N, CA, C and O atoms as a DFTB+ gen file, in Angstrom:
352 C
 N C O
     1  1       0.849      -1.172       0.000
     2  2       0.000       0.000       0.000
     3  2       0.894       1.235       0.000
     4  3       1.932       1.272       0.661
     5  1       0.470       2.237      -0.751
     6  2       1.270       3.454      -0.836
     7  2       0.947       4.411       0.300
     8  3       0.163       4.073       1.187
     9  1       1.528       5.576       0.287
    10  2       1.363       6.556       1.350
    11  2      -0.051       7.101       1.473
    12  3      -0.398       7.668       2.509
    13  1      -0.888       6.944       0.429
    14  2      -2.259       7.441       0.475
    15  2      -3.160       6.614       1.358
    16  3      -4.269       7.044       1.677
    17  1      -2.712       5.426       1.765
    18  2      -3.533       4.553       2.591
    19  2      -3.855       5.148       3.942
    20  3      -4.967       4.993       4.447
    21  1      -2.880       5.832       4.534
    22  2      -3.104       6.432       5.838
    23  2      -4.137       7.556       5.754
    24  3      -4.979       7.699       6.640
    25  1      -4.067       8.345       4.693
    26  2      -5.030       9.429       4.514
    27  2      -6.426       8.863       4.306
    28  3      -7.405       9.409       4.815
    29  1      -6.515       7.784       3.569
    30  2      -7.806       7.163       3.314
    31  2      -8.386       6.570       4.593
    32  3      -9.605       6.534       4.760
    33  1      -7.543       6.113       5.478
    34  2      -7.986       5.548       6.748
    35  2      -8.348       6.650       7.738
    36  3      -9.187       6.442       8.614
    37  1      -7.739       7.789       7.612
    38  2      -7.972       8.888       8.536
    39  2      -9.372       9.488       8.390
    40  3      -9.981       9.876       9.387
    41  1      -9.879       9.566       7.183
    42  2     -11.185      10.190       6.940
    43  2     -12.326       9.505       7.699
    44  3     -13.075      10.199       8.387
    45  1     -12.499       8.178       7.609
    46  2     -13.603       7.575       8.370
    47  2     -13.417       7.694       9.879
    48  3     -14.398       7.782      10.618
    49  1     -12.180       7.696      10.338
    50  2     -11.927       7.861      11.774
    51  2     -12.367       9.254      12.226
    52  3     -12.957       9.397      13.297
    53  1     -12.090      10.262      11.436
    54  2     -12.513      11.622      11.759
    55  2     -14.037      11.729      11.756
    56  3     -14.616      12.389      12.619
    57  1     -14.679      11.089      10.797
    58  2     -16.143      11.121      10.719
    59  2     -16.756      10.463      11.949
    60  3     -17.711      10.988      12.522
    61  1     -16.220       9.328      12.355
    62  2     -16.730       8.636      13.547
    63  2     -16.524       9.498      14.788
    64  3     -17.404       9.572      15.646
    65  1     -15.384      10.139      14.886
    66  2     -15.128      11.028      16.024
    67  2     -16.116      12.192      16.041
    68  3     -16.611      12.568      17.104
    69  1     -16.401      12.760      14.883
    70  2     -17.359      13.868      14.803
    71  2     -18.754      13.409      15.221
    72  3     -19.465      14.140      15.910
    73  1     -19.150      12.209      14.813
    74  2     -20.455      11.683      15.216
    75  2     -20.510      11.460      16.725
    76  3     -21.535      11.725      17.354
    77  1     -19.425      10.981      17.302
    78  2     -19.366      10.784      18.753
    79  2     -19.452      12.100      19.504
    80  3     -20.141      12.193      20.519
    81  1     -18.762      13.111      19.015
    82  2     -18.800      14.435      19.651
    83  2     -20.199      15.027      19.530
    84  3     -20.711      15.622      20.479
    85  1     -20.815      14.865      18.366
    86  2     -22.180      15.370      18.185
    87  2     -23.142      14.706      19.171
    88  3     -23.986      15.371      19.773
    89  1     -23.005      13.397      19.327
    90  2     -23.850      12.673      20.272
    91  2     -23.635      13.193      21.690
    92  3     -24.600      13.403      22.426
    93  1     -22.381      13.401      22.076
    94  2     -22.077      13.881      23.425
    95  2     -22.644      15.275      23.665
    96  3     -23.221      15.531      24.722
    97  1     -22.492      16.166      22.714
    98  2     -23.014      17.526      22.878
    99  2     -24.536      17.534      22.940
   100  3     -25.122      18.281      23.723
   101  1     -25.173      16.716      22.127
   102  2     -26.637      16.622      22.160
   103  2     -27.102      16.043      23.485
   104  3     -28.117      16.475      24.030
   105  1     -26.365      15.063      24.010
   106  2     -26.712      14.454      25.295
   107  2     -26.594      15.468      26.430
   108  3     -27.402      15.453      27.359
   109  1     -25.613      16.334      26.363
   110  2     -25.455      17.365      27.388
   111  2     -26.653      18.315      27.369
   112  3     -27.168      18.695      28.421
   113  1     -27.092      18.692      26.171
   114  2     -28.218      19.623      26.051
   115  2     -29.562      18.964      26.352
   116  3     -30.442      19.578      26.955
   117  1     -29.711      17.698      25.922
   118  2     -30.981      16.977      26.076
   119  2     -30.695      15.592      26.642
   120  3     -30.498      14.649      25.876
   121  1     -30.667      15.447      27.959
   122  2     -30.378      14.144      28.563
   123  2     -31.319      13.045      28.048
   124  3     -32.531      13.239      27.954
   125  1     -30.735      11.897      27.721
   126  2     -31.504      10.776      27.189
   127  2     -31.510      10.709      25.680
   128  3     -31.978       9.728      25.102
   129  1     -30.994      11.746      25.031
   130  2     -31.024      11.768      23.566
   131  2     -30.059      10.755      22.956
   132  3     -30.317      10.234      21.871
   133  1     -28.968      10.474      23.628
   134  2     -28.001       9.506      23.082
   135  2     -28.630       8.123      22.995
   136  3     -28.415       7.396      22.025
   137  1     -29.391       7.769      23.992
   138  2     -30.061       6.463      23.968
   139  2     -31.014       6.383      22.786
   140  3     -31.105       5.342      22.135
   141  1     -31.724       7.466      22.502
   142  2     -32.642       7.480      21.353
   143  2     -31.868       7.464      20.040
   144  3     -32.268       6.788      19.092
   145  1     -30.753       8.211      19.979
   146  2     -29.956       8.267      18.749
   147  2     -29.358       6.909      18.403
   148  3     -29.273       6.548      17.230
   149  1     -28.951       6.170      19.400
   150  2     -28.264       4.904      19.168
   151  2     -29.159       3.692      19.402
   152  3     -28.658       2.577      19.543
   153  1     -30.471       3.892      19.444
   154  2     -31.413       2.789      19.666
   155  2     -31.375       1.776      18.528
   156  3     -31.756       0.621      18.719
   157  1     -30.925       2.186      17.357
   158  2     -30.865       1.268      16.223
   159  2     -29.951       0.071      16.494
   160  3     -30.082      -0.963      15.839
   161  1     -29.037       0.196      17.441
   162  2     -28.115      -0.909      17.716
   163  2     -28.813      -2.113      18.332
   164  3     -28.239      -3.200      18.380
   165  1     -30.035      -1.937      18.799
   166  2     -30.790      -3.056      19.360
   167  2     -31.729      -3.681      18.335
   168  3     -32.407      -4.664      18.635
   169  1     -31.775      -3.124      17.134
   170  2     -32.643      -3.644      16.083
   171  2     -31.918      -4.736      15.303
   172  3     -30.866      -4.496      14.710
   173  1     -32.488      -5.926      15.313
   174  2     -31.887      -7.049      14.583
   175  2     -31.838      -6.757      13.079
   176  3     -30.848      -7.063      12.415
   177  1     -32.894      -6.172      12.557
   178  2     -32.949      -5.865      11.127
   179  2     -31.868      -4.861      10.738
   180  3     -31.198      -5.030       9.719
   181  1     -31.700      -3.823      11.543
   182  2     -30.702      -2.801      11.252
   183  2     -29.286      -3.362      11.343
   184  3     -28.439      -3.041      10.510
   185  1     -29.025      -4.188      12.335
   186  2     -27.691      -4.765      12.499
   187  2     -27.374      -5.779      11.395
   188  3     -26.226      -5.893      10.966
   189  1     -28.389      -6.511      10.939
   190  2     -28.184      -7.435       9.820
   191  2     -27.825      -6.663       8.557
   192  3     -26.900      -7.036       7.835
   193  1     -28.557      -5.594       8.297
   194  2     -28.261      -4.760       7.128
   195  2     -26.859      -4.174       7.224
   196  3     -26.132      -4.129       6.232
   197  1     -26.479      -3.723       8.425
   198  2     -25.136      -3.173       8.617
   199  2     -24.073      -4.216       8.328
   200  3     -23.063      -3.918       7.690
   201  1     -24.291      -5.421       8.787
   202  2     -23.333      -6.500       8.541
   203  2     -23.197      -6.821       7.065
   204  3     -22.089      -7.012       6.564
   205  1     -24.323      -6.882       6.370
   206  2     -24.294      -7.177       4.928
   207  2     -23.541      -6.091       4.175
   208  3     -22.710      -6.385       3.316
   209  1     -23.832      -4.834       4.497
   210  2     -23.148      -3.719       3.834
   211  2     -21.655      -3.743       4.141
   212  3     -20.833      -3.597       3.236
   213  1     -21.300      -3.927       5.408
   214  2     -19.886      -3.909       5.799
   215  2     -19.104      -5.048       5.152
   216  3     -18.005      -4.834       4.641
   217  1     -19.658      -6.245       5.170
   218  2     -18.956      -7.388       4.573
   219  2     -18.835      -7.208       3.058
   220  3     -17.785      -7.484       2.478
   221  1     -19.911      -6.745       2.424
   222  2     -19.876      -6.545       0.970
   223  2     -18.846      -5.496       0.574
   224  3     -18.061      -5.703      -0.352
   225  1     -18.854      -4.378       1.276
   226  2     -17.888      -3.324       0.946
   227  2     -16.453      -3.764       1.206
   228  3     -15.548      -3.429       0.442
   229  1     -16.248      -4.508       2.276
   230  2     -14.895      -4.997       2.563
   231  2     -14.437      -5.957       1.479
   232  3     -13.303      -5.878       1.007
   233  1     -15.317      -6.858       1.088
   234  2     -14.957      -7.832       0.053
   235  2     -14.633      -7.147      -1.264
   236  3     -13.703      -7.547      -1.963
   237  1     -15.389      -6.126      -1.601
   238  2     -15.161      -5.423      -2.862
   239  2     -13.910      -4.547      -2.803
   240  3     -13.146      -4.494      -3.767
   241  1     -13.699      -3.862      -1.684
   242  2     -12.622      -2.878      -1.614
   243  2     -11.301      -3.358      -1.067
   244  3     -10.309      -2.635      -1.156
   245  1     -11.248      -4.565      -0.497
   246  2     -10.028      -5.025       0.171
   247  2      -8.827      -5.031      -0.760
   248  3      -7.747      -4.586      -0.370
   249  1      -8.991      -5.522      -1.976
   250  2      -7.842      -5.639      -2.882
   251  2      -7.266      -4.275      -3.258
   252  3      -6.075      -4.167      -3.549
   253  1      -8.090      -3.247      -3.255
   254  2      -7.622      -1.914      -3.620
   255  2      -7.139      -1.093      -2.429
   256  3      -6.144      -0.376      -2.529
   257  1      -7.847      -1.198      -1.297
   258  2      -7.579      -0.271      -0.199
   259  2      -7.124      -0.934       1.091
   260  3      -6.680      -0.234       2.000
   261  1      -7.216      -2.246       1.207
   262  2      -6.779      -2.927       2.416
   263  2      -7.593      -2.521       3.629
   264  3      -8.823      -2.537       3.594
   265  1      -6.894      -2.152       4.717
   266  2      -7.566      -1.810       5.969
   267  2      -8.437      -0.577       5.859
   268  3      -9.405      -0.442       6.607
   269  1      -8.122       0.315       4.955
   270  2      -8.970       1.493       4.759
   271  2     -10.357       1.063       4.284
   272  3     -11.356       1.689       4.640
   273  1     -10.423       0.007       3.487
   274  2     -11.724      -0.508       3.037
   275  2     -12.552      -0.990       4.217
   276  3     -13.771      -0.819       4.236
   277  1     -11.894      -1.593       5.202
   278  2     -12.613      -2.062       6.397
   279  2     -13.168      -0.873       7.174
   280  3     -14.314      -0.909       7.623
   281  1     -12.377       0.169       7.336
   282  2     -12.832       1.347       8.070
   283  2     -14.032       1.991       7.374
   284  3     -15.021       2.327       8.024
   285  1     -13.945       2.161       6.064
   286  2     -15.058       2.735       5.310
   287  2     -16.269       1.818       5.345
   288  3     -17.403       2.291       5.428
   289  1     -16.044       0.517       5.283
   290  2     -17.151      -0.441       5.318
   291  2     -17.874      -0.399       6.656
   292  3     -19.104      -0.446       6.698
   293  1     -17.124      -0.312       7.748
   294  2     -17.757      -0.219       9.070
   295  2     -18.565       1.069       9.207
   296  3     -19.663       1.062       9.764
   297  1     -18.023       2.162       8.702
   298  2     -18.748       3.427       8.747
   299  2     -20.022       3.339       7.911
   300  3     -21.089       3.758       8.360
   301  1     -19.918       2.802       6.713
   302  2     -21.106       2.657       5.855
   303  2     -22.133       1.727       6.496
   304  3     -23.336       1.978       6.417
   305  1     -21.665       0.665       7.123
   306  2     -22.583      -0.243       7.809
   307  2     -23.309       0.444       8.953
   308  3     -24.513       0.259       9.127
   309  1     -22.585       1.233       9.729
   310  2     -23.203       1.947      10.853
   311  2     -24.219       2.975      10.365
   312  3     -25.294       3.109      10.950
   313  1     -23.893       3.692       9.314
   314  2     -24.831       4.675       8.769
   315  2     -26.059       3.992       8.177
   316  3     -27.175       4.497       8.307
   317  1     -25.859       2.855       7.534
   318  2     -26.982       2.081       7.008
   319  2     -27.893       1.620       8.138
   320  3     -29.116       1.728       8.044
   321  1     -27.291       1.105       9.208
   322  2     -28.083       0.641      10.347
   323  2     -28.868       1.793      10.968
   324  3     -30.020       1.614      11.362
   325  1     -28.259       2.966      11.059
   326  2     -28.955       4.088      11.666
   327  2     -30.152       4.516      10.811
   328  3     -31.172       4.943      11.351
   329  1     -30.036       4.406       9.502
   330  2     -31.158       4.741       8.633
   331  2     -32.257       3.691       8.698
   332  3     -33.438       4.033       8.765
   333  1     -31.882       2.430       8.680
   334  2     -32.868       1.357       8.694
   335  2     -33.530       1.235      10.074
   336  3     -34.706       0.884      10.172
   337  1     -32.780       1.521      11.123
   338  2     -33.309       1.373      12.475
   339  2     -34.152       2.529      12.969
   340  3     -34.646       2.487      14.096
   341  1     -34.328       3.552      12.165
   342  2     -35.138       4.708      12.576
   343  2     -36.616       4.325      12.664
   344  3     -37.123       3.532      11.870
   345  1     -37.276       4.903      13.633
   346  2     -38.733       4.758      13.717
   347  2     -39.351       5.750      12.750
   348  3     -39.091       6.952      12.805
   349  1     -40.159       5.223      11.882
   350  2     -40.776       6.091      10.851
   351  2     -42.187       6.454      11.267
   352  3     -42.878       7.173      10.545
């Protein structure tokens, strides 16, 4: 892997950190909001979708990006789960 691999891995880590900070700030302003924001983690359907997305993206991107593909796949899986796990 060339020197661009670290930069590619850094982006999803920064995004995850920003989401964590957003959750913390919202929790400070509105106690109990973090539990509502992350309720999708208890949904079997949402977690299954996240797993399918993460495994698929890793399988497709591994040969090109290596560990960066795993980081992006986990982020995409988490975002997919949060969308699917929302109460409509």
